[in-house]
C-alpha positions in Angstrom: 0.0 -3.4 13.3 -0.7 -6.7 11.4 1.3 -5.6 8.3 4.2 -4.5 10.4 4.1 -7.7 12.5 4.1 -9.7 9.2 7.0 -7.7 7.6 9.1 -8.1 10.7 8.7 -11.9 10.4 11.6 -11.5 8.0 15.2 -10.7 9.1 15.7 -8.4 6.0 14.1 -5.2 7.2 16.5 -3.1 9.2 14.1 -0.3 10.3 10.3 -0.1 10.0 8.7 3.3 10.6 5.0 3.1 11.3 3.1 6.3 10.7 -0.4 6.4 12.4 -2.3 9.6 12.8 -4.4 8.5 15.7 -2.9 7.4 19.0 -6.1 5.5 19.9 -5.5 3.1 17.0 -2.1 2.3 18.3 -3.5 1.6 21.8 -6.4 -0.4 20.5 -4.5 -2.5 18.1 -2.2 -3.7 21.0 -5.2 -5.7 22.2 -4.8 -8.0 19.3 -1.9 -9.4 21.2 0.2 -12.1 19.4 -1.2 -11.1 16.0 0.6 -7.7 16.1 3.3 -8.4 18.7 6.3 -7.6 16.6 5.0 -4.1 15.8 5.3 -3.3 19.5 8.2 -5.4 20.7 10.6 -5.7 17.8 13.5 -3.2 18.2 13.3 -2.5 14.5 9.8 -1.1 14.8 9.3 2.6 15.4 5.8 4.1 15.8 5.2 7.7 14.9 1.9 9.5 15.7 1.7 11.9 12.8 0.1 12.7 9.5 1.8 10.8 6.6 2.5 13.9 4.5 3.8 15.8 7.5 6.1 12.9 8.5 7.7 12.7 5.1 8.0 16.5 4.8 10.0 16.9 8.0 13.0 14.9 6.9 14.9 13.7 3.9 13.9 10.1 4.5 14.3 7.6 1.7 13.1 4.0 1.9 13.4 0.7 0.0 9.7 0.0 0.5 6.7 2.2 1.4 3.5 0.4 2.3 0.5 2.7 2.1 -2.6 1.4 3.9 -4.9 4.4 4.6 -8.5 4.1 5.6 -11.2 3.8 3.0 -11.1 6.7 0.5 -14.6 7.8 1.4 -13.5 8.6 5.0 -13.1 12.3 5.4 -9.6 13.5 4.5 -8.3 10.1 3.3 -8.8 10.6 -0.4 -5.8 12.9 -0.5 -3.6 9.9 0.0 -4.7 8.5 -3.4 -3.8 11.5 -5.6 -1.1 12.1 -8.2 0.6 14.6 -6.0 0.8 12.2 -3.0 2.2 9.4 -5.2 4.8 11.8 -6.6 5.6 12.8 -3.0 6.1 9.1 -2.1 8.2 8.5 -5.2 10.6 11.2 -4.0 11.1 9.3 -0.7 11.9 6.0 -2.3 15.4 4.8 -3.2 16.1 4.4 -6.9 14.7 0.8 -7.1 12.3 1.3 -4.2 8.9 -0.3 -4.2 5.5 1.2 -3.3 2.9 -1.2 -1.9 -0.6 0.3 -2.1 -3.7 -1.2 -0.6 -6.9 -0.1 -2.3 -10.4 -1.3 -1.7 -12.9 -2.0 -4.5 -16.0 -2.4 -2.3 -18.4 0.4 -1.5 -16.8 2.4 -4.3 -17.8 2.9 -7.9 -15.6 1.6 -10.8 -15.1 5.1 -12.2 -13.8 6.4 -8.9 -11.6 3.4 -8.5 -10.2 4.1 -12.0 -9.5 7.7 -11.3 -7.3 6.7 -8.3 -5.5 4.0 -10.4 -4.9 6.6 -13.1 -3.1 8.8 -10.5 -0.9 5.9 -9.4 0.2 4.7 -12.8 1.0 8.3 -13.8 3.8 8.3 -11.2 4.5 4.6 -11.2 4.3 3.4 -14.9 5.2 -0.2 -14.0 2.5 -0.8 -11.5 1.0 -4.3 -11.1 -2.2 -5.2 -9.3 -3.0 -8.3 -7.2 -6.2 -9.5 -5.6 -5.9 -10.2 -1.9 -9.4 -11.3 -1.3 -12.8 -10.8 -2.9 -12.7 -7.0 -2.8 -9.2 -5.7 -1.8 -6.5 -4.8 -4.3 -2.8 -4.6 -3.7 -0.7 -2.6 -6.1 3.0 -3.2 -6.4 5.0 -0.5 -8.1 8.7 0.0 -8.5 10.2 3.5 -8.8 12.5 2.3 -11.6 13.8 -0.9 -13.1 10.6 -2.4 -14.5 8.0 -4.7 -13.1 8.6 -6.6 -9.9 9.7 -10.2 -10.2 8.2 -12.5 -7.6 10.5 -15.1 -6.0 10.5 -17.6 -3.1 12.6 -15.5 -0.8 9.8 -14.8 1.7 9.4 -18.4 2.5 13.0 -18.7 3.6 12.1 -17.1 6.9 10.1 -19.5 9.1 8.2 -16.8 10.9 7.3 -14.9 7.7 6.4 -18.2 6.0 4.0 -19.0 8.8 2.3 -15.7 8.4 1.9 -16.2 4.6 0.6 -19.8 5.0 -2.0 -18.5 7.4 -3.6 -16.5 4.6 -3.2 -19.3 2.0 0.1 -18.3 0.5 2.2 -21.5 0.6 4.6 -20.5 -2.1 5.4 -18.1 -4.9 2.8 -19.8 -7.2 0.0 -18.8 -4.8 1.1 -15.2 -5.2 1.2 -15.4 -9.0 -2.4 -16.8 -9.0 -3.5 -13.5 -7.4 -2.0 -11.3 -10.0 -4.7 -9.5 -12.1 -2.3 -7.8 -14.5 0.3 -5.1 -15.1 0.3 -1.5 -16.2 -1.5 -2.3 -19.5 -4.5 -3.7 -17.6 -4.6 -0.7 -15.3 -4.4 1.8 -18.2 -7.1 -0.1 -20.1 -9.4 0.3 -17.1 -8.7 4.0 -16.9 -9.4 4.4 -20.6 -12.6 2.4 -20.3 -14.1 4.8 -17.8 -12.5 7.9 -19.3 -10.9 8.4 -15.9 -9.4 11.8 -15.0 -6.2 11.6 -12.9 -7.1 12.0 -9.3 -5.5 15.2 -8.0 -5.3 17.4 -4.9 -6.6 20.2 -7.2 -9.6 18.1 -8.5 -10.7 16.1 -5.4 -13.3 14.0 -7.2 -13.1 11.1 -4.8 -13.5 13.3 -1.7 -16.7 14.7 -3.2 -18.2 11.6 -4.8 -17.0 8.6 -2.8 -19.4 9.1 0.2 -22.3 9.0 -2.2 -21.0 5.9 -3.9 
């Protein structure tokens, strides 16, 4: 609920659909109170207890932004949310200039496995860019079309959203730029360095090897 709470600190989103597979997570997260309040009380927020693939398959929904924050890839069943097929699936549910925001851990995971998931993402989103959120978590921004994403100061125009950003050390657009690791060239260089195969539903390398890593 923290991501949804933060997003709804802006008046720009019209509807935010939250897809969570486990009802207990929704119930438990409510205990965080003010930190997640807008996810539960804002009329723009809708919580759906469902599997992500099933949710998207049961309607012709298209979004301006899709934020994908699954559990760690080594958790049983989660690696399928980091495959080329899933990214292609999400791509079809984005509007023409829609943006994918993908969280991806780098801790408790080998670099070759990380590279194979990145290879899958850039195959479907060639203009992806990667940011460091802390010492170990990556955030990938990828536009469906129209080239790389240009950062601006718009998020700080909303007092509530600006307060959320400052809480995590983002006082302005320059703080975001400092966290940028690189664009598609950097990601492709990493995949070449490790000779990474594209992660696929048909070759579930991460599902098999991530628990050992």
